C-alpha positions as CSV (number, residue, x, y, z in Angstrom):
1,M,241.2,108.0,9.7
2,P,238.9,108.3,6.6
3,S,235.5,109.8,7.3
4,S,233.7,106.7,6.3
5,A,235.7,104.5,8.7
6,K,235.2,107.0,11.4
7,M,231.5,107.1,10.9
8,A,231.4,103.3,10.9
9,G,233.3,103.3,14.2
10,N,230.8,105.8,15.7
11,M,227.9,103.7,14.5
12,F,229.4,100.6,16.1
13,V,229.6,102.4,19.5
14,F,226.0,103.7,19.2
15,G,224.8,100.3,18.1
16,A,226.4,98.6,21.1
17,L,224.8,101.1,23.4
18,G,221.4,101.1,21.6
19,L,219.3,99.4,24.3
20,T,220.9,101.3,27.1
21,L,220.8,104.9,25.8
22,V,217.2,106.0,26.4
23,A,216.2,109.6,27.4
24,L,217.2,110.4,30.9
25,A,214.5,113.1,30.8
26,Y,211.8,110.4,30.8
27,P,212.4,107.8,33.5
28,A,209.6,106.6,35.7
29,V,210.4,107.7,39.2
30,V,209.9,107.0,42.9
31,G,208.1,109.8,44.8
32,V,205.4,110.7,47.2
33,E,202.9,108.9,45.1
34,K,202.8,107.1,41.7
35,T,203.5,109.2,38.7
36,T,200.7,109.8,36.3
37,S,200.3,111.6,32.9
38,S,199.6,114.9,34.6
39,P,203.0,116.5,35.3
40,D,201.4,119.9,36.2
41,R,199.1,118.4,38.8
42,V,199.8,119.7,42.3
43,I,200.5,116.8,44.6
44,A,201.5,118.7,47.7
45,N,201.2,122.2,49.1
46,T,204.4,122.9,50.9
47,R,205.6,126.1,52.7
48,Y,208.0,126.5,49.8
49,G,205.2,126.6,47.3
50,P,203.1,124.0,45.5
51,L,204.8,120.8,44.4
52,T,203.8,119.3,41.1
53,E,204.4,115.8,39.7
54,A,207.0,117.3,37.4
55,D,208.7,119.0,40.3
56,R,208.9,115.8,42.3
57,D,210.1,113.7,39.4
58,F,212.8,116.3,38.7
59,V,214.2,115.9,42.2
60,V,214.3,112.2,41.9
61,K,215.9,112.4,38.4
62,V,218.7,114.6,39.7
63,R,219.3,112.2,42.6
64,A,219.3,109.1,40.4
65,A,221.7,110.8,37.9
66,G,224.3,111.3,40.6
67,L,224.1,107.7,41.7
68,W,225.6,106.5,38.4
69,E,227.4,109.5,37.0
70,Y,229.5,110.0,40.2
71,P,231.0,106.4,40.0
72,L,231.5,106.9,36.2
73,G,233.3,110.1,37.0
74,E,235.6,108.2,39.3
75,M,236.3,105.8,36.5
76,A,237.1,108.6,34.1
77,M,239.4,110.3,36.6
78,E,241.3,107.0,37.3
79,R,241.2,105.4,33.9
80,G,241.0,108.2,31.4
81,T,243.8,108.2,28.9
82,T,244.1,112.0,28.4
83,A,244.2,114.9,30.8
84,E,240.9,116.2,29.3
85,M,239.2,112.9,30.1
86,R,240.5,112.9,33.7
87,E,239.4,116.5,34.1
88,A,235.9,115.6,32.9
89,G,235.9,112.9,35.6
90,K,236.7,115.4,38.3
91,H,233.9,117.7,37.2
92,L,231.4,114.8,37.2
93,I,232.4,113.9,40.8
94,V,232.3,117.4,42.2
95,G,229.1,118.4,40.3
96,H,227.0,115.5,41.3
97,A,228.2,115.5,44.9
98,G,226.9,119.1,45.1
99,L,223.6,118.2,43.5
100,D,223.2,115.2,45.7
101,E,223.7,117.3,48.8
102,M,220.9,119.6,47.7
103,C,218.6,116.7,46.8
104,R,219.1,115.2,50.2
105,K,218.4,118.5,51.9
106,I,215.2,119.4,50.1
107,A,213.6,116.0,49.7
108,P,212.5,115.6,53.4
109,E,211.1,119.2,53.3
110,L,209.0,118.4,50.2
111,G,208.0,114.8,51.2
112,V,209.9,113.3,48.3
113,V,211.3,109.7,48.6
114,L,214.8,109.4,47.1
115,P,216.3,106.2,45.7
116,N,219.5,104.8,46.9
117,L,220.3,103.0,43.7
118,A,220.2,104.1,40.1
119,S,217.8,102.4,37.7
120,P,218.8,99.2,36.0
121,Q,219.3,101.1,32.8
122,Q,221.6,103.6,34.5
123,Q,223.5,100.9,36.1
124,Q,224.0,99.4,32.6
125,F,225.5,102.7,31.5
126,V,228.2,102.2,34.1
127,A,228.7,98.6,33.2
128,T,229.0,99.3,29.5
129,A,231.8,101.9,30.1
130,D,233.5,99.7,32.6
131,A,233.7,96.8,30.1
132,A,235.8,99.0,27.8
133,A,239.5,99.8,28.1
134,G,242.0,102.5,27.0
135,R,240.7,104.9,24.3
136,Q,237.6,102.8,23.8
137,F,236.7,103.5,27.5
138,D,237.2,107.2,26.9
139,S,235.0,107.2,23.8
140,T,232.2,105.0,25.3
141,A,232.0,106.9,28.6
142,V,232.0,110.3,26.8
143,T,229.3,109.2,24.4
144,I,227.0,107.9,27.2
145,M,227.5,111.0,29.3
146,R,227.1,113.5,26.5
147,V,223.9,111.9,25.3
148,T,222.3,111.8,28.7
149,H,223.4,115.3,29.7
150,G,221.9,116.6,26.5
151,Q,218.6,114.9,27.2
152,I,218.2,116.3,30.7
153,F,219.2,119.8,29.7
154,P,215.8,120.8,28.2
155,T,214.0,119.4,31.2
156,I,216.0,121.5,33.6
157,A,215.1,124.6,31.6
158,K,211.4,123.7,31.6
159,I,211.3,123.1,35.4
160,R,213.2,126.3,36.1
161,A,210.7,128.3,33.9
162,T,207.5,126.7,35.3
163,T,208.0,125.6,38.9
164,Q,206.4,127.6,41.7
165,N,208.4,125.8,44.4
166,V,211.4,127.8,45.6
167,M,213.4,124.7,46.6
168,V,212.9,123.0,43.3
169,R,213.8,126.3,41.5
170,A,217.1,126.4,43.5
171,L,217.8,122.8,42.5
172,A,217.1,123.6,38.8
173,D,219.5,126.6,39.0
174,L,222.3,124.4,40.3
175,A,221.5,121.6,37.9
176,N,221.6,124.0,35.0
177,D,225.1,125.2,35.9
178,T,226.3,121.7,36.6
179,V,225.0,120.1,33.5
180,L,226.3,122.9,31.3
181,D,229.7,122.5,32.9
182,H,229.6,118.7,32.3
183,I,228.6,119.1,28.7
184,T,231.4,121.5,28.1
185,V,234.2,119.4,29.7
186,L,232.9,116.3,27.8
187,E,233.1,118.2,24.6
188,N,236.6,119.4,25.5
189,T,237.8,115.8,25.3
190,G,237.5,115.9,21.5
191,L,235.5,112.7,21.5
192,V,232.0,114.0,21.0
193,N,230.4,113.4,17.6
194,I,227.7,116.0,17.6
195,D,225.8,114.5,14.7
196,Q,225.6,111.1,16.3
197,V,224.8,112.6,19.7
198,N,222.0,114.7,18.3
199,F,220.5,111.6,16.6
200,Q,220.8,109.5,19.7
201,Q,219.2,112.2,21.9
202,S,216.2,112.6,19.6
203,T,215.6,108.9,18.9
204,P,215.9,107.0,22.2
205,P,214.9,103.3,22.3
206,K,211.8,102.5,24.4
207,L,212.5,100.4,27.4
208,P,210.2,98.7,30.0
209,K,209.3,100.9,33.0
210,D,211.2,98.5,35.3
211,D,214.4,99.2,33.5
212,T,214.1,103.0,33.8
213,T,212.8,103.2,37.4
214,P,215.2,103.5,40.4
215,P,214.2,101.0,43.0
216,P,212.7,102.4,46.2
217,P,215.0,102.1,49.2
218,P,214.1,99.5,51.9
219,Q,212.1,101.0,54.7
220,G,214.5,102.3,57.4
221,A,217.6,102.0,55.1
222,P,220.2,104.8,55.7
223,M,220.4,107.2,52.8
224,V,223.4,106.9,50.5
225,A,225.4,110.1,50.3
226,L,227.9,111.0,47.5
227,T,231.2,112.0,49.1
228,P,232.1,115.7,48.6
229,R,235.5,116.2,47.0
230,P,236.7,119.7,47.8
231,D,240.3,118.5,47.3
232,L,239.6,118.4,43.6
233,N,239.2,122.2,43.5
234,I,236.6,122.1,40.7
235,R,234.0,124.8,40.1
236,T,230.7,124.0,38.5
237,A,230.4,127.2,36.5
238,A,230.6,126.2,32.9
239,P,234.3,126.4,31.7
240,A,235.2,128.0,28.4
241,P,235.3,125.5,25.5
242,T,238.8,124.8,24.1
243,G,237.8,126.2,20.7
244,P,236.3,125.1,17.4
245,G,237.1,121.7,16.1
246,R,237.3,119.9,19.4
247,T,234.7,117.3,18.5
248,A,234.9,113.9,16.9
249,S,232.8,115.0,13.9
250,S,235.2,117.7,12.9
251,A,238.5,116.2,14.0
252,G,241.0,115.6,11.2
């Protein structure tokens, strides 16, 4: 395909996703109290160390990410048209099941309220991919996932470097390994256009708070748990890339 046609195709995909791809690193969240503009403010002193607003928001972000990325991983595993796409789906499922288990374990200890549903924006991510078929499904799902994983990656590093809470630090360690793993397997599909991804990561559209906020669970509602899949035999340590040239921007 000529490079100009390829670029036009990429721009079409990103244009169609324009209002749904906003930075995963910045959603308003549900927590022990309403979020403010002071992420470093200590909101609780726990036996695991002080808990800041940023710490609390991070736990919720990780939980909310799994609530939409896990089902999208199932789609990729079942509907992906290549072995690499199906492999990426397996990694998404296993990785987010592990992160979800840790979130559900530490949240009660820290007094953090977890959502049972992803935000409307995140639910739209899934719907957008679900509406595509064949190779278009592969391309759409990979684009969404690679952009959002790239957006959350710097947040993980900042939390890991600054938190004084040992439980939040452990979650950041696991999230770092998992997200790097997911970025790698997504790139291994050969469908990531790095130039377009970098542009989308750095210029997210602005959405209303209600669109980016996971709804709070009804009082007394049982907590949704993502099903572990040890049968998939997937490790979350980042796999080796398949080599140079495995991206849409450099494919022939």
